[in-house]
N, CA and C atoms of all chains as a GROMACS GRO file, in nm:
protein
  636
    1LYS      N    1   9.375  28.061   7.456
    1LYS     CA    2   9.422  28.104   7.589
    1LYS      C    3   9.574  28.113   7.589
    2GLU      N    4   9.621  28.217   7.657
    2GLU     CA    5   9.766  28.236   7.662
    2GLU      C    6   9.822  28.156   7.780
    3ILE      N    7   9.922  28.072   7.754
    3ILE     CA    8   9.978  27.992   7.863
    3ILE      C    9  10.107  28.060   7.912
    4LEU      N   10  10.110  28.090   8.039
    4LEU     CA   11  10.228  28.157   8.096
    4LEU      C   12  10.316  28.050   8.161
    5ILE      N   13  10.439  28.034   8.106
    5ILE     CA   14  10.530  27.932   8.164
    5ILE      C   15  10.625  28.004   8.259
    6VAL      N   16  10.613  27.973   8.386
    6VAL     CA   17  10.698  28.040   8.485
    6VAL      C   18  10.820  27.953   8.513
    7GLN      N   19  10.937  28.007   8.479
    7GLN     CA   20  11.061  27.932   8.503
    7GLN      C   21  11.103  27.952   8.649
    8PRO      N   22  11.113  27.845   8.728
    8PRO     CA   23  11.162  27.866   8.867
    8PRO      C   24  11.306  27.914   8.864
    9TYR      N   25  11.336  28.010   8.950
    9TYR     CA   26  11.474  28.060   8.955
    9TYR      C   27  11.554  27.970   9.047
   10MET      N   28  11.659  27.907   8.996
   10MET     CA   29  11.739  27.816   9.079
   10MET      C   30  11.861  27.891   9.132
   11LYS      N   31  11.872  27.900   9.264
   11LYS     CA   32  11.991  27.967   9.321
   11LYS      C   33  12.116  27.883   9.295
   12HIS      N   34  12.232  27.949   9.292
   12HIS     CA   35  12.359  27.880   9.266
   12HIS      C   36  12.421  27.836   9.399
   13PRO      N   37  12.432  27.704   9.422
   13PRO     CA   38  12.484  27.654   9.551
   13PRO      C   39  12.634  27.678   9.566
   14LEU      N   40  12.678  27.712   9.684
   14LEU     CA   41  12.821  27.722   9.713
   14LEU      C   42  12.873  27.585   9.756
   15GLN      N   43  13.005  27.566   9.746
   15GLN     CA   44  13.062  27.438   9.790
   15GLN      C   45  13.044  27.418   9.940
   16ASN      N   46  13.051  27.529  10.013
   16ASN     CA   47  13.036  27.522  10.159
   16ASN      C   48  12.926  27.614  10.208
   17ARG      N   49  12.873  27.580  10.326
   17ARG     CA   50  12.786  27.676  10.396
   17ARG      C   51  12.879  27.761  10.484
   18TRP      N   52  12.853  27.892  10.486
   18TRP     CA   53  12.939  27.986  10.559
   18TRP      C   54  12.857  28.058  10.665
   19THR      N   55  12.926  28.100  10.772
   19THR     CA   56  12.860  28.175  10.878
   19THR      C   57  12.924  28.312  10.890
   20LEU      N   58  12.839  28.416  10.898
   20LEU     CA   59  12.890  28.552  10.923
   20LEU      C   60  12.880  28.578  11.073
   21TRP      N   61  12.993  28.624  11.130
   21TRP     CA   62  12.997  28.663  11.272
   21TRP      C   63  13.025  28.812  11.281
   22PHE      N   64  12.977  28.873  11.388
   22PHE     CA   65  13.006  29.015  11.412
   22PHE      C   66  13.057  29.029  11.554
   23TYR      N   67  13.164  29.108  11.570
   23TYR     CA   68  13.222  29.129  11.704
   23TYR      C   69  13.223  29.279  11.730
   24LYS      N   70  13.163  29.316  11.842
   24LYS     CA   71  13.163  29.459  11.879
   24LYS      C   72  13.232  29.472  12.014
   25ASN      N   73  13.333  29.558  12.022
   25ASN     CA   74  13.416  29.566  12.141
   25ASN      C   75  13.345  29.637  12.254
   26ASP      N   76  13.294  29.562  12.351
   26ASP     CA   77  13.234  29.622  12.471
   26ASP      C   78  13.317  29.574  12.590
   27LYS      N   79  13.400  29.666  12.642
   27LYS     CA   80  13.499  29.627  12.743
   27LYS      C   81  13.434  29.582  12.873
   28ASN      N   82  13.302  29.609  12.890
   28ASN     CA   83  13.237  29.569  13.015
   28ASN      C   84  13.200  29.421  13.014
   29LYS      N   85  13.212  29.361  12.895
   29LYS     CA   86  13.173  29.219  12.886
   29LYS      C   87  13.295  29.135  12.849
   30PRO      N   88  13.292  29.004  12.884
   30PRO     CA   89  13.399  28.915  12.836
   30PRO      C   90  13.392  28.908  12.684
   31TRP      N   91  13.509  28.886  12.619
   31TRP     CA   92  13.508  28.898  12.472
   31TRP      C   93  13.413  28.799  12.407
   32GLN      N   94  13.396  28.682  12.466
   32GLN     CA   95  13.306  28.585  12.400
   32GLN      C   96  13.164  28.642  12.391
   33ALA      N   97  13.126  28.723  12.490
   33ALA     CA   98  12.989  28.777  12.491
   33ALA      C   99  12.972  28.883  12.382
   34ASN      N  100  13.084  28.934  12.331
   34ASN     CA  101  13.079  29.038  12.227
   34ASN      C  102  13.073  28.980  12.087
   35LEU      N  103  13.082  28.849  12.078
   35LEU     CA  104  13.086  28.782  11.946
   35LEU      C  105  12.946  28.730  11.914
   36ARG      N  106  12.893  28.773  11.799
   36ARG     CA  107  12.756  28.734  11.762
   36ARG      C  108  12.753  28.657  11.629
   37LEU      N  109  12.680  28.548  11.629
   37LEU     CA  110  12.655  28.479  11.502
   37LEU      C  111  12.543  28.556  11.434
   38VAL      N  112  12.569  28.608  11.313
   38VAL     CA  113  12.466  28.688  11.245
   38VAL      C  114  12.374  28.598  11.165
   39THR      N  115  12.432  28.526  11.067
   39THR     CA  116  12.350  28.437  10.985
   39THR      C  117  12.439  28.341  10.908
   40LYS      N  118  12.375  28.245  10.840
   40LYS     CA  119  12.449  28.149  10.757
   40LYS      C  120  12.399  28.159  10.614
   41PHE      N  121  12.483  28.122  10.516
   41PHE     CA  122  12.440  28.124  10.375
   41PHE      C  123  12.514  28.015  10.299
   42ASP      N  124  12.447  27.965  10.192
   42ASP     CA  125  12.514  27.860  10.114
   42ASP      C  126  12.483  27.871   9.966
   43THR      N  127  12.436  27.990   9.922
   43THR     CA  128  12.420  28.013   9.778
   43THR      C  129  12.480  28.149   9.742
   44VAL      N  130  12.510  28.166   9.613
   44VAL     CA  131  12.565  28.294   9.564
   44VAL      C  132  12.465  28.406   9.593
   45GLU      N  133  12.339  28.379   9.563
   45GLU     CA  134  12.236  28.482   9.578
   45GLU      C  135  12.220  28.524   9.725
   46ASP      N  136  12.223  28.426   9.815
   46ASP     CA  137  12.208  28.460   9.959
   46ASP      C  138  12.330  28.535  10.011
   47PHE      N  139  12.448  28.503   9.956
   47PHE     CA  140  12.566  28.580   9.995
   47PHE      C  141  12.546  28.728   9.963
   48TRP      N  142  12.504  28.754   9.838
   48TRP     CA  143  12.488  28.894   9.798
   48TRP      C  144  12.376  28.964   9.875
   49ALA      N  145  12.269  28.891   9.900
   49ALA     CA  146  12.160  28.952   9.977
   49ALA      C  147  12.212  28.998  10.113
   50LEU      N  148  12.300  28.916  10.172
   50LEU     CA  149  12.358  28.951  10.301
   50LEU      C  150  12.458  29.065  10.286
   51TYR      N  151  12.550  29.051  10.190
   51TYR     CA  152  12.656  29.150  10.173
   51TYR      C  153  12.598  29.289  10.144
   52ASN      N  154  12.497  29.292  10.057
   52ASN     CA  155  12.437  29.421  10.021
   52ASN      C  156  12.358  29.483  10.136
   53HIS      N  157  12.323  29.398  10.233
   53HIS     CA  158  12.237  29.444  10.343
   53HIS      C  159  12.318  29.501  10.460
   54ILE      N  160  12.438  29.445  10.482
   54ILE     CA  161  12.511  29.484  10.603
   54ILE      C  162  12.600  29.606  10.576
   55GLN      N  163  12.646  29.666  10.685
   55GLN     CA  164  12.731  29.785  10.679
   55GLN      C  165  12.865  29.748  10.615
   56LEU      N  166  12.917  29.838  10.534
   56LEU     CA  167  13.052  29.820  10.480
   56LEU      C  168  13.152  29.822  10.596
   57ALA      N  169  13.258  29.742  10.583
   57ALA     CA  170  13.357  29.732  10.691
   57ALA      C  171  13.416  29.870  10.723
   58SER      N  172  13.439  29.950  10.618
   58SER     CA  173  13.504  30.079  10.638
   58SER      C  174  13.418  30.174  10.721
   59ARG      N  175  13.292  30.139  10.736
   59ARG     CA  176  13.201  30.227  10.814
   59ARG      C  177  13.174  30.172  10.954
   60LEU      N  178  13.235  30.059  10.987
   60LEU     CA  179  13.215  30.005  11.122
   60LEU      C  180  13.290  30.091  11.224
   61MET      N  181  13.243  30.087  11.348
   61MET     CA  182  13.313  30.157  11.455
   61MET      C  183  13.445  30.086  11.482
   62SER      N  184  13.544  30.163  11.524
   62SER     CA  185  13.672  30.101  11.561
   62SER      C  186  13.649  30.000  11.672
   63GLY      N  187  13.718  29.886  11.662
   63GLY     CA  188  13.702  29.782  11.765
   63GLY      C  189  13.609  29.672  11.721
   64CYS      N  190  13.545  29.691  11.599
   64CYS     CA  191  13.453  29.588  11.548
   64CYS      C  192  13.525  29.494  11.452
   65ASP      N  193  13.472  29.373  11.440
   65ASP     CA  194  13.521  29.274  11.343
   65ASP      C  195  13.402  29.214  11.269
   66TYR      N  196  13.431  29.175  11.144
   66TYR     CA  197  13.345  29.076  11.076
   66TYR      C  198  13.430  28.949  11.067
   67ALA      N  199  13.363  28.835  11.072
   67ALA     CA  200  13.434  28.710  11.046
   67ALA      C  201  13.339  28.622  10.964
   68VAL      N  202  13.393  28.557  10.862
   68VAL     CA  203  13.314  28.462  10.781
   68VAL      C  204  13.390  28.331  10.785
   69PHE      N  205  13.326  28.230  10.844
   69PHE     CA  206  13.391  28.100  10.861
   69PHE      C  207  13.301  27.988  10.811
   70LYS      N  208  13.365  27.877  10.775
   70LYS     CA  209  13.286  27.761  10.733
   70LYS      C  210  13.195  27.720  10.848
   71ASP      N  211  13.076  27.674  10.812
   71ASP     CA  212  12.977  27.635  10.913
   71ASP      C  213  13.040  27.535  11.010
   72GLY      N  214  13.025  27.562  11.140
   72GLY     CA  215  13.079  27.468  11.238
   72GLY      C  216  13.215  27.506  11.292
   73ILE      N  217  13.278  27.607  11.232
   73ILE     CA  218  13.408  27.655  11.283
   73ILE      C  219  13.386  27.792  11.346
   74GLU      N  220  13.422  27.806  11.473
   74GLU     CA  221  13.407  27.936  11.538
   74GLU      C  222  13.530  28.022  11.512
   75PRO      N  223  13.512  28.155  11.500
   75PRO     CA  224  13.623  28.243  11.460
   75PRO      C  225  13.716  28.272  11.578
   76MET      N  226  13.774  28.166  11.635
   76MET     CA  227  13.866  28.184  11.747
   76MET      C  228  13.973  28.074  11.742
   77TRP      N  229  14.091  28.109  11.800
   77TRP     CA  230  14.204  28.016  11.796
   77TRP      C  231  14.166  27.880  11.855
   78GLU      N  232  14.084  27.887  11.962
   78GLU     CA  233  14.055  27.766  12.039
   78GLU      C  234  13.976  27.662  11.960
   79ASP      N  235  13.912  27.700  11.855
   79ASP     CA  236  13.830  27.603  11.781
   79ASP      C  237  13.919  27.490  11.731
   80ASN      N  238  13.866  27.368  11.734
   80ASN     CA  239  13.944  27.251  11.693
   80ASN      C  240  14.007  27.265  11.555
   81ARG      N  241  13.934  27.332  11.464
   81ARG     CA  242  13.985  27.345  11.327
   81ARG      C  243  14.084  27.460  11.314
   82ASN      N  244  14.096  27.543  11.416
   82ASN     CA  245  14.188  27.658  11.409
   82ASN      C  246  14.315  27.639  11.492
   83LYS      N  247  14.305  27.557  11.597
   83LYS     CA  248  14.413  27.562  11.697
   83LYS      C  249  14.549  27.517  11.642
   84CYS      N  250  14.550  27.434  11.536
   84CYS     CA  251  14.679  27.396  11.476
   84CYS      C  252  14.712  27.480  11.353
   85GLY      N  253  14.632  27.585  11.333
   85GLY     CA  254  14.647  27.660  11.209
   85GLY      C  255  14.708  27.796  11.227
   86GLY      N  256  14.688  27.880  11.127
   86GLY     CA  257  14.744  28.015  11.131
   86GLY      C  258  14.670  28.103  11.031
   87ARG      N  259  14.728  28.218  11.005
   87ARG     CA  260  14.659  28.313  10.917
   87ARG      C  261  14.757  28.388  10.827
   88TRP      N  262  14.711  28.413  10.703
   88TRP     CA  263  14.780  28.508  10.615
   88TRP      C  264  14.727  28.646  10.653
   89LEU      N  265  14.817  28.734  10.694
   89LEU     CA  266  14.774  28.862  10.752
   89LEU      C  267  14.805  28.979  10.658
   90ILE      N  268  14.703  29.059  10.633
   90ILE     CA  269  14.718  29.183  10.556
   90ILE      C  270  14.701  29.299  10.653
   91THR      N  271  14.806  29.377  10.672
   91THR     CA  272  14.794  29.493  10.762
   91THR      C  273  14.782  29.618  10.675
   92LEU      N  274  14.688  29.704  10.710
   92LEU     CA  275  14.662  29.821  10.626
   92LEU      C  276  14.696  29.948  10.702
   93SER      N  277  14.736  30.050  10.626
   93SER     CA  278  14.760  30.181  10.687
   93SER      C  279  14.625  30.250  10.706
   94LYS      N  280  14.627  30.356  10.787
   94LYS     CA  281  14.501  30.428  10.814
   94LYS      C  282  14.442  30.485  10.685
   95GLN      N  283  14.530  30.528  10.596
   95GLN     CA  284  14.481  30.588  10.469
   95GLN      C  285  14.410  30.483  10.384
   96GLN      N  286  14.450  30.357  10.399
   96GLN     CA  287  14.393  30.253  10.313
   96GLN      C  288  14.248  30.219  10.350
   97ARG      N  289  14.202  30.268  10.465
   97ARG     CA  290  14.064  30.234  10.502
   97ARG      C  291  13.965  30.285  10.397
   98MET      N  292  13.984  30.409  10.354
   98MET     CA  293  13.886  30.466  10.261
   98MET      C  294  13.908  30.415  10.119
   99LEU      N  295  14.034  30.377  10.087
   99LEU     CA  296  14.063  30.342   9.948
   99LEU      C  297  14.045  30.195   9.920
  100GLU      N  298  14.103  30.111  10.008
  100GLU     CA  299  14.114  29.969   9.970
  100GLU      C  300  14.048  29.870  10.064
  101LEU      N  301  14.016  29.912  10.185
  101LEU     CA  302  13.969  29.814  10.284
  101LEU      C  303  13.850  29.734  10.233
  102ASP      N  304  13.744  29.801  10.188
  102ASP     CA  305  13.623  29.730  10.143
  102ASP      C  306  13.650  29.642  10.022
  103GLN      N  307  13.734  29.692   9.934
  103GLN     CA  308  13.767  29.616   9.812
  103GLN      C  309  13.845  29.489   9.848
  104TYR      N  310  13.942  29.501   9.939
  104TYR     CA  311  14.020  29.384   9.982
  104TYR      C  312  13.930  29.283  10.054
  105TRP      N  313  13.839  29.335  10.138
  105TRP     CA  314  13.754  29.243  10.215
  105TRP      C  315  13.658  29.169  10.123
  106LEU      N  316  13.602  29.239  10.025
  106LEU     CA  317  13.511  29.171   9.932
  106LEU      C  318  13.589  29.068   9.850
  107GLU      N  319  13.708  29.103   9.806
  107GLU     CA  320  13.787  29.008   9.728
  107GLU      C  321  13.819  28.884   9.813
  108THR      N  322  13.846  28.907   9.941
  108THR     CA  323  13.872  28.795  10.032
  108THR      C  324  13.750  28.703  10.038
  109LEU      N  325  13.632  28.763  10.049
  109LEU     CA  326  13.508  28.683  10.057
  109LEU      C  327  13.484  28.608   9.926
  110LEU      N  328  13.512  28.673   9.813
  110LEU     CA  329  13.491  28.606   9.685
  110LEU      C  330  13.588  28.487   9.669
  111CYS      N  331  13.709  28.501   9.726
  111CYS     CA  332  13.804  28.388   9.724
  111CYS      C  333  13.747  28.271   9.805
  112LEU      N  334  13.690  28.304   9.921
  112LEU     CA  335  13.636  28.198  10.008
  112LEU      C  336  13.519  28.126   9.943
  113ILE      N  337  13.415  28.203   9.910
  113ILE     CA  338  13.292  28.138   9.863
  113ILE      C  339  13.308  28.078   9.723
  114GLY      N  340  13.406  28.131   9.648
  114GLY     CA  341  13.429  28.079   9.513
  114GLY      C  342  13.527  27.963   9.510
  115GLU      N  343  13.580  27.926   9.629
  115GLU     CA  344  13.676  27.815   9.640
  115GLU      C  345  13.797  27.841   9.550
  116ALA      N  346  13.859  27.956   9.569
  116ALA     CA  347  13.963  28.004   9.477
  116ALA      C  348  14.096  27.933   9.493
  117PHE      N  349  14.107  27.843   9.592
  117PHE     CA  350  14.239  27.787   9.622
  117PHE      C  351  14.251  27.642   9.576
  118ASP      N  352  14.172  27.608   9.475
  118ASP     CA  353  14.179  27.476   9.412
  118ASP      C  354  14.171  27.364   9.517
  119ASP      N  355  14.261  27.265   9.504
  119ASP     CA  356  14.251  27.150   9.594
  119ASP      C  357  14.278  27.187   9.739
  120TYR      N  358  14.342  27.305   9.757
  120TYR     CA  359  14.378  27.342   9.894
  120TYR      C  360  14.267  27.418   9.965
  121SER      N  361  14.155  27.440   9.898
  121SER     CA  362  14.044  27.512   9.962
  121SER      C  363  13.996  27.441  10.088
  122ASN      N  364  14.024  27.309  10.095
  122ASN     CA  365  13.980  27.236  10.215
  122ASN      C  366  14.051  27.286  10.341
  123ASP      N  367  14.173  27.344  10.321
  123ASP     CA  368  14.249  27.393  10.438
  123ASP      C  369  14.196  27.528  10.488
  124ILE      N  370  14.106  27.590  10.408
  124ILE     CA  371  14.055  27.721  10.450
  124ILE      C  372  13.955  27.705  10.564
  125CYS      N  373  13.971  27.785  10.670
  125CYS     CA  374  13.872  27.787  10.779
  125CYS      C  375  13.779  27.906  10.764
  126GLY      N  376  13.838  28.023  10.734
  126GLY     CA  377  13.756  28.144  10.721
  126GLY      C  378  13.842  28.267  10.708
  127ALA      N  379  13.781  28.384  10.731
  127ALA     CA  380  13.854  28.510  10.720
  127ALA      C  381  13.798  28.609  10.822
  128VAL      N  382  13.885  28.700  10.866
  128VAL     CA  383  13.848  28.798  10.969
  128VAL      C  384  13.894  28.936  10.923
  129ILE      N  385  13.811  29.037  10.951
  129ILE     CA  386  13.854  29.175  10.930
  129ILE      C  387  13.840  29.248  11.063
  130ASN      N  388  13.950  29.309  11.106
  130ASN     CA  389  13.952  29.386  11.230
  130ASN      C  390  13.960  29.534  11.194
  131VAL      N  391  13.859  29.610  11.238
  131VAL     CA  392  13.860  29.755  11.213
  131VAL      C  393  13.916  29.820  11.340
  132ARG      N  394  14.034  29.881  11.326
  132ARG     CA  395  14.103  29.935  11.444
  132ARG      C  396  14.159  30.072  11.412
  133ALA      N  397  14.158  30.159  11.511
  133ALA     CA  398  14.208  30.296  11.492
  133ALA      C  399  14.355  30.295  11.450
  134LYS      N  400  14.431  30.201  11.507
  134LYS     CA  401  14.576  30.199  11.479
  134LYS      C  402  14.609  30.133  11.346
  135GLY      N  403  14.509  30.084  11.276
  135GLY     CA  404  14.534  30.022  11.146
  135GLY      C  405  14.449  29.896  11.132
  136ASP      N  406  14.377  29.886  11.021
  136ASP     CA  407  14.288  29.772  11.003
  136ASP      C  408  14.367  29.649  10.958
  137LYS      N  409  14.309  29.530  10.982
  137LYS     CA  410  14.374  29.404  10.942
  137LYS      C  411  14.271  29.312  10.878
  138ILE      N  412  14.316  29.240  10.776
  138ILE     CA  413  14.234  29.136  10.715
  138ILE      C  414  14.318  29.010  10.715
  139ALA      N  415  14.259  28.896  10.744
  139ALA     CA  416  14.336  28.772  10.746
  139ALA      C  417  14.251  28.656  10.696
  140ILE      N  418  14.318  28.565  10.627
  140ILE     CA  419  14.256  28.437  10.590
  140ILE      C  420  14.315  28.332  10.682
  141TRP      N  421  14.230  28.255  10.747
  141TRP     CA  422  14.273  28.153  10.842
  141TRP      C  423  14.275  28.015  10.775
  142THR      N  424  14.384  27.940  10.798
  142THR     CA  425  14.388  27.802  10.746
  142THR      C  426  14.405  27.709  10.867
  143CYS      N  427  14.383  27.580  10.843
  143CYS     CA  428  14.369  27.488  10.958
  143CYS      C  429  14.499  27.423  11.002
  144ASP      N  430  14.606  27.427  10.919
  144ASP     CA  431  14.725  27.348  10.955
  144ASP      C  432  14.854  27.417  10.911
  145THR      N  433  14.930  27.466  11.008
  145THR     CA  434  15.054  27.538  10.975
  145THR      C  435  15.158  27.443  10.913
  146GLU      N  436  15.141  27.313  10.939
  146GLU     CA  437  15.241  27.218  10.890
  146GLU      C  438  15.218  27.180  10.744
  147ASN      N  439  15.098  27.211  10.693
  147ASN     CA  440  15.068  27.178  10.553
  147ASN      C  441  15.125  27.287  10.462
  148GLU      N  442  15.260  27.289  10.450
  148GLU     CA  443  15.330  27.400  10.384
  148GLU      C  444  15.281  27.422  10.241
  149GLU      N  445  15.260  27.311  10.170
  149GLU     CA  446  15.217  27.322  10.029
  149GLU      C  447  15.086  27.400  10.019
  150ALA      N  448  14.992  27.364  10.105
  150ALA     CA  449  14.861  27.431  10.103
  150ALA      C  450  14.875  27.577  10.145
  151VAL      N  451  14.950  27.600  10.252
  151VAL     CA  452  14.964  27.737  10.305
  151VAL      C  453  15.026  27.828  10.200
  152LEU      N  454  15.132  27.781  10.134
  152LEU     CA  455  15.200  27.865  10.035
  152LEU      C  456  15.113  27.889   9.912
  153HIS      N  457  15.042  27.785   9.868
  153HIS     CA  458  14.953  27.802   9.751
  153HIS      C  459  14.844  27.904   9.783
  154ILE      N  460  14.787  27.894   9.903
  154ILE     CA  461  14.682  27.987   9.943
  154ILE      C  462  14.737  28.129   9.950
  155GLY      N  463  14.857  28.144  10.008
  155GLY     CA  464  14.918  28.277  10.021
  155GLY      C  465  14.946  28.342   9.888
  156LYS      N  466  15.004  28.265   9.796
  156LYS     CA  467  15.038  28.321   9.663
  156LYS      C  468  14.912  28.360   9.588
  157THR      N  469  14.814  28.269   9.591
  157THR     CA  470  14.688  28.297   9.518
  157THR      C  471  14.619  28.419   9.576
  158TYR      N  472  14.618  28.426   9.709
  158TYR     CA  473  14.550  28.537   9.778
  158TYR      C  474  14.616  28.670   9.742
  159LYS      N  475  14.749  28.673   9.746
  159LYS     CA  476  14.825  28.796   9.716
  159LYS      C  477  14.794  28.841   9.574
  160GLU      N  478  14.786  28.742   9.483
  160GLU     CA  479  14.755  28.773   9.342
  160GLU      C  480  14.614  28.830   9.330
  161ARG      N  481  14.520  28.768   9.397
  161ARG     CA  482  14.379  28.810   9.388
  161ARG      C  483  14.360  28.951   9.444
  162LEU      N  484  14.438  28.986   9.543
  162LEU     CA  485  14.429  29.122   9.599
  162LEU      C  486  14.501  29.223   9.512
  163GLY      N  487  14.580  29.172   9.417
  163GLY     CA  488  14.652  29.263   9.328
  163GLY      C  489  14.767  29.333   9.398
  164LEU      N  490  14.823  29.268   9.500
  164LEU     CA  491  14.934  29.330   9.573
  164LEU      C  492  15.060  29.324   9.487
  165PRO      N  493  15.138  29.434   9.482
  165PRO     CA  494  15.260  29.433   9.404
  165PRO      C  495  15.361  29.330   9.456
  166MET      N  496  15.448  29.281   9.368
  166MET     CA  497  15.544  29.178   9.404
  166MET      C  498  15.626  29.220   9.527
  167LYS      N  499  15.661  29.349   9.532
  167LYS     CA  500  15.753  29.394   9.638
  167LYS      C  501  15.684  29.395   9.776
  168VAL      N  502  15.552  29.390   9.776
  168VAL     CA  503  15.482  29.384   9.905
  168VAL      C  504  15.486  29.240   9.955
  169VAL      N  505  15.533  29.223  10.078
  169VAL     CA  506  15.545  29.087  10.134
  169VAL      C  507  15.436  29.068  10.238
  170ILE      N  508  15.367  28.954  10.231
  170ILE     CA  509  15.269  28.923  10.336
  170ILE      C  510  15.318  28.802  10.413
  171GLY      N  511  15.283  28.796  10.541
  171GLY     CA  512  15.334  28.689  10.628
  171GLY      C  513  15.223  28.600  10.679
  172TYR      N  514  15.261  28.475  10.710
  172TYR     CA  515  15.170  28.376  10.767
  172TYR      C  516  15.217  28.347  10.908
  173GLN      N  517  15.125  28.363  11.004
  173GLN     CA  518  15.161  28.343  11.145
  173GLN      C  519  15.077  28.231  11.205
  174ALA      N  520  15.141  28.147  11.281
  174ALA     CA  521  15.068  28.041  11.351
  174ALA      C  522  14.988  28.104  11.466
  175HIS      N  523  14.866  28.060  11.486
  175HIS     CA  524  14.784  28.115  11.595
  175HIS      C  525  14.853  28.094  11.730
  176ALA      N  526  14.921  27.979  11.743
  176ALA     CA  527  14.988  27.948  11.871
  176ALA      C  528  15.091  28.056  11.902
  177ASP      N  529  15.158  28.108  11.799
  177ASP     CA  530  15.257  28.214  11.821
  177ASP      C  531  15.186  28.346  11.853
  178THR      N  532  15.077  28.373  11.778
  178THR     CA  533  15.004  28.498  11.800
  178THR      C  534  14.948  28.500  11.942
  179ALA      N  535  14.902  28.383  11.988
  179ALA     CA  536  14.838  28.375  12.120
  179ALA      C  537  14.939  28.401  12.231
  180THR      N  538  15.065  28.367  12.208
  180THR     CA  539  15.165  28.379  12.317
  180THR      C  540  15.265  28.491  12.287
  181LYS      N  541  15.228  28.582  12.195
  181LYS     CA  542  15.327  28.681  12.152
  181LYS      C  543  15.364  28.773  12.268
  182SER      N  544  15.492  28.808  12.272
  182SER     CA  545  15.534  28.913  12.368
  182SER      C  546  15.511  29.045  12.294
  183GLY      N  547  15.564  29.151  12.345
  183GLY     CA  548  15.540  29.282  12.282
  183GLY      C  549  15.609  29.294  12.148
  184LEU      N  550  15.705  29.206  12.120
  184LEU     CA  551  15.791  29.227  12.004
  184LEU      C  552  15.721  29.198  11.872
  185GLY      N  553  15.604  29.139  11.875
  185GLY     CA  554  15.540  29.106  11.748
  185GLY      C  555  15.561  28.960  11.717
  186VAL      N  556  15.488  28.910  11.617
  186VAL     CA  557  15.482  28.767  11.592
  186VAL      C  558  15.572  28.732  11.474
  187LYS      N  559  15.648  28.623  11.486
  187LYS     CA  560  15.735  28.584  11.375
  187LYS      C  561  15.651  28.517  11.267
  188ASN      N  562  15.693  28.538  11.142
  188ASN     CA  563  15.623  28.477  11.030
  188ASN      C  564  15.676  28.337  11.005
  189LYS      N  565  15.584  28.242  10.992
  189LYS     CA  566  15.626  28.105  10.960
  189LYS      C  567  15.653  28.094  10.810
  190PHE      N  568  15.577  28.170  10.732
  190PHE     CA  569  15.598  28.175  10.586
  190PHE      C  570  15.579  28.318  10.539
  191VAL      N  571  15.639  28.349  10.424
  191VAL     CA  572  15.613  28.479  10.361
  191VAL      C  573  15.600  28.456  10.210
  192VAL      N  574  15.520  28.541  10.144
  192VAL     CA  575  15.516  28.537   9.997
  192VAL      C  576  15.514  28.682   9.944
  193ASP      N  577  13.134  26.691   9.200
  193ASP     CA  578  13.214  26.794   9.135
  193ASP      C  579  13.214  26.920   9.223
  194LYS      N  580  13.334  26.983   9.236
  194LYS     CA  581  13.353  27.097   9.325
  194LYS      C  582  13.287  27.221   9.264
  195LYS      N  583  13.213  27.296   9.350
  195LYS     CA  584  13.147  27.418   9.300
  195LYS      C  585  13.245  27.535   9.316
  196LYS      N  586  13.315  27.566   9.208
  196LYS     CA  587  13.410  27.676   9.208
  196LYS      C  588  13.352  27.789   9.124
  197TYR      N  589  13.363  27.913   9.171
  197TYR     CA  590  13.310  28.027   9.094
  197TYR      C  591  13.418  28.134   9.087
  198ASP      N  592  13.448  28.185   8.967
  198ASP     CA  593  13.548  28.292   8.962
  198ASP      C  594  13.481  28.426   8.994
  199ARG      N  595  13.567  28.527   9.015
  199ARG     CA  596  13.513  28.652   9.069
  199ARG      C  597  13.416  28.720   8.973
  200GLU      N  598  13.443  28.711   8.840
  200GLU     CA  599  13.354  28.778   8.745
  200GLU      C  600  13.215  28.715   8.752
  201PHE      N  601  13.211  28.581   8.760
  201PHE     CA  602  13.082  28.512   8.769
  201PHE      C  603  13.008  28.558   8.894
  202LEU      N  604  13.077  28.559   9.007
  202LEU     CA  605  13.014  28.598   9.135
  202LEU      C  606  12.966  28.743   9.130
  203LEU      N  607  13.051  28.832   9.078
  203LEU     CA  608  13.015  28.975   9.073
  203LEU      C  609  12.891  28.997   8.986
  204GLY      N  610  12.870  28.908   8.888
  204GLY     CA  611  12.755  28.922   8.801
  204GLY      C  612  12.622  28.906   8.872
  205PHE      N  613  12.629  28.851   8.995
  205PHE     CA  614  12.503  28.825   9.067
  205PHE      C  615  12.474  28.928   9.176
  206GLN      N  616  12.564  29.026   9.193
  206GLN     CA  617  12.546  29.115   9.307
  206GLN      C  618  12.411  29.185   9.303
  207PHE      N  619  12.367  29.228   9.183
  207PHE     CA  620  12.242  29.306   9.178
  207PHE      C  621  12.139  29.237   9.090
  208ILE      N  622  12.147  29.102   9.082
  208ILE     CA  623  12.063  29.031   8.988
  208ILE      C  624  11.914  29.051   9.020
  209PHE      N  625  11.878  29.052   9.147
  209PHE     CA  626  11.735  29.065   9.179
  209PHE      C  627  11.686  29.206   9.153
  210ALA      N  628  11.780  29.302   9.164
  210ALA     CA  629  11.740  29.441   9.138
  210ALA      C  630  11.706  29.458   8.990
  211SER      N  631  11.772  29.375   8.906
  211SER     CA  632  11.752  29.393   8.761
  211SER      C  633  11.638  29.306   8.710
  212MET      N  634  11.580  29.223   8.798
  212MET     CA  635  11.472  29.133   8.750
  212MET      C  636  11.340  29.209   8.741
   0.00000   0.00000   0.00000
């Protein structure tokens, strides 16, 4: 008799469980009502099953966001883990939507789920992509603007992972400043 | 021990079930 040995497939666990959020801009509702928790994942395989299933960011309607945050952290300034923090912000031109937006967003996700920031990965809260007619934005959110060592390490590593040229400068803004910004724009607490 | 995965390792799994 032939014995068939079936090897169970073991999924690869991630260091953290992550939540995917989706935001669709419906001006008739308060913004909180437009924010939806889509699903959670904590293995490499489940990440890909989700990523391959959902719409590419470049194909979302203007006014939509994706956000991927550690389980238990909501993608808003007010969350306890965000309110003292800030974000490394990547602003893209309209032309970059078709060329680089999806590639940058995937690389951002791979940095998150792969724990690409060494000991400072604990400072990571999540990442947001805003699809907007006036120019798309991608940002990595960290929990503490005062933890300069962590913020700078995350910024340098992130810039490298995106393959941004040295001459391109990215800025880190505290959420508290972004929340109270006047029309003039938000000052950068750090740049790399 | 921290579960760290580099991008090449992660990318290797994108279509793993399709190839099974």
